[in-house]
N, C-alpha and C positions, 0 to 999 in steps of 0.2 A: 611532228618536229620538233627537234630537239635544240634548242637555243642554249648558249652558254656566255655567261659574261665574267670575263677575265681580267687579273691584273696582269698587261704583259710582262711584270719585272719577274712575276711568281714562274713562267714559263721557263724559266732557266733552270727549275727544280722539281719543275712538276709536269707530268704524263701531259702531252698536247690533246687538247679537246678532240681532235680529229681521230686518237688513236682509240678513243672511247666512245664515238660513235656522234658526236655533234654534228648538226647540219649545219648550223650559223654560228658564228663565234663572233662575240664583240668584245668591245673593251674603250677605254679610256687612254689615248696615247703621250696624256703630259709626263707620266714617269719617264717615259726614255729621252730624258735630256732637256726637257721645256721645264723651264721657273712657272711656278702659281701664276704669276700678272694679276693676282687678285680676281681671278675667273675667266679670263680670257686672253686673248686668243686660246683654245685648245685645236686638239682634234682627235675623232673619232678613229677607230680601228675595225677593221671586221673582215670577215674571210668567212667563204662557203664551201661545201663539198662542191666535188666538179657534176655537177649536174645542172644543165643549160636552163632550169625552168627556174632554178634561185639565180647565177649567174646572171641572167637578164633585169633580174630585179634591181640589183646593186645599183648603187647610187654613185653617180660621178661615171669615169671613163677608165675604162682598164687599159691597161699597157701591158704590155707583153715583150718578154726578152727574145732577142733572133739574132739572127747572120747577117751579113751582108751576100751579095750575090757571091761574090768572091768565096764566101767563107771564110776569111782571114778576119774579120773584124767582127765583136759582138755590137750588135744595136738594141734599140729598145724602138718600138711603134708604139701606136694603137691600135688594140684589138678588138674593144669592144665600145660603143658610146653609143648613146639611146639618140634617137633622130629627137624626142621631144624638147630636148636643152635648148634646141634651137628653133625649131616650128611652132612649138607647142608646150610654151615654156609654162603653161599653169600646170598642165601633166607631168612635167619633169619630175623625177625623185631625188632631184640632188640642187644645189646652186655653187659649184666651186667658185672661192676667192682665193685672193693671193696670203691672205694671213696665216690660212689654215697648210696651205702649200707650202709657206717658209716653215711652219713647226713639223710636218712631214719631213722636211729635207733635213730639219735638225736631229728629229728621230732618227733617220737614216744614216746619217753620221755617227749618230751615238751608238750604233748598234753595231757599226762598221767597226770601230774602236775598240768597243769590247770584244764583240766577236763570243764564238760560243762559249767558251772556257770563262771568259770573263763573267758572261753572263750566267754561270754557273755559280762561280766564285761570290759573284752579287747578289744573289736567291740563297745562299747557305750563310753569308754574313747577315743578312736581314734575319733571317731565320733564328739565328744564335742571339743576337742580339733583341727580337722580341722574346723570346724565350729569357733569356737571362731578366728583361724586365718583368714579366708575369712572376714570374720566382721570387724575384726581390718585393716586389710588391704585394704578393701573397704573404707576406712573411708579418705585414704591420696589422695588427688587432684590429678587426671591425672591415678590413677590408677581403671583399671576396673576388679575383680573378686567375684564371678567365672563368665564365661564367658556364660556358659550353666545354664538354669532353669531345674536343675533336682537335686538329692541327691548324695552327694559329698561323697567319701570314701578315706580318704587318701591324695588323690592326687586332685588339684585344678589347674584352669587356671589362670595366671595373665597377663592382658594386659599391656602396656606402651606406646601404639598410643599418647595417649594424652601427655603424658610427654615431647616429643620429643627427647626421648633417645631411644636408642637400646637396647634389650632383653640382647645383649651380654654388652653392656656398664655399665648396670645395676648389670650385671652377675660379671662383673670385677672388678666393685666399691665398692661389697658387700664382695669380697674375700676379700680386702684389712681392712676389718671391722671385718675379723675373719666368714664370714656370707659365707654359700652356699646358692648361687640362685637359685637353682634348676636348671632343665633341659631345657635351649635353644630350643624352637621347631619351630623357626622361617622359617628354611630352611625346615624342614620336613613339615611344615604344614603353608604354606606361605597364605593362605586363611584366618589364624587366626592374621594376622598382626605380630609385635613383641609382642610374646608371649611367657612365661616361663613358667613350669609345676613344680608345688612347692609340695611340700608332708610333712604333717604332722603324726607322729606315737605318739604310748605310750614313745616311748623315749626320745620325746621332751617337756619342762616342760613352764610351761607359762610365766617363766623369757625368755626362749629363743623364743619364738612367740615374745615376747615384743619386744625383740633386735631387730630382722629381721624388724620389725615394725618401731622401731628406726633409722634401719639406712636408711630403703627405705625412710624415711621423709629424714633423711640428704641427701642423694644423688639427690634426684629428686628436692632437693632445690637448690643446686647449678648449677652457670651458665655453662652453654656449651662451 
């Protein structure tokens, strides 16, 4: 079984998982026009290949697109719904509630407004901004970024081992400059050393990225 986790925004520039043999695709739908909301409500997204053994295991209700009897109008109807959600709730595969449905509607509107071309342009903008940030931060003495020789979309690692400062110390000092220093992953991934995970999206301007670099330079020049 080949399961792929994706950032849905990245699919505007990356090959769809179905084209390289994925059986199941999962992801978080929050980037599709939904605010962070301090952790919720959010929505999960998932898909699977055209195999009824997998389709029947999908949580929730599967809705299909069809036509009216006279063939003049497009319509949507329930294509598959497990009976367990009504008669054997303890064995149900999901629990559908209104909050996630509202998030799903917001995501559908977001995707409809962007369209295929807009999704591609959005992905390209994020790639360029993340690349610019990595190149700018890599010029700062003591900083190693990125740590992996691969393509990066939004997130990238920033290591501070050569600076003599911890990722936590740098983050706390950045906050004093009104800059959020990403997520400290030193405890979760100790093998990476004093490392933080930074993220750049379409919401960040060139000035925002320049400010981050300026603040880091100022912090690292300070004496311990």
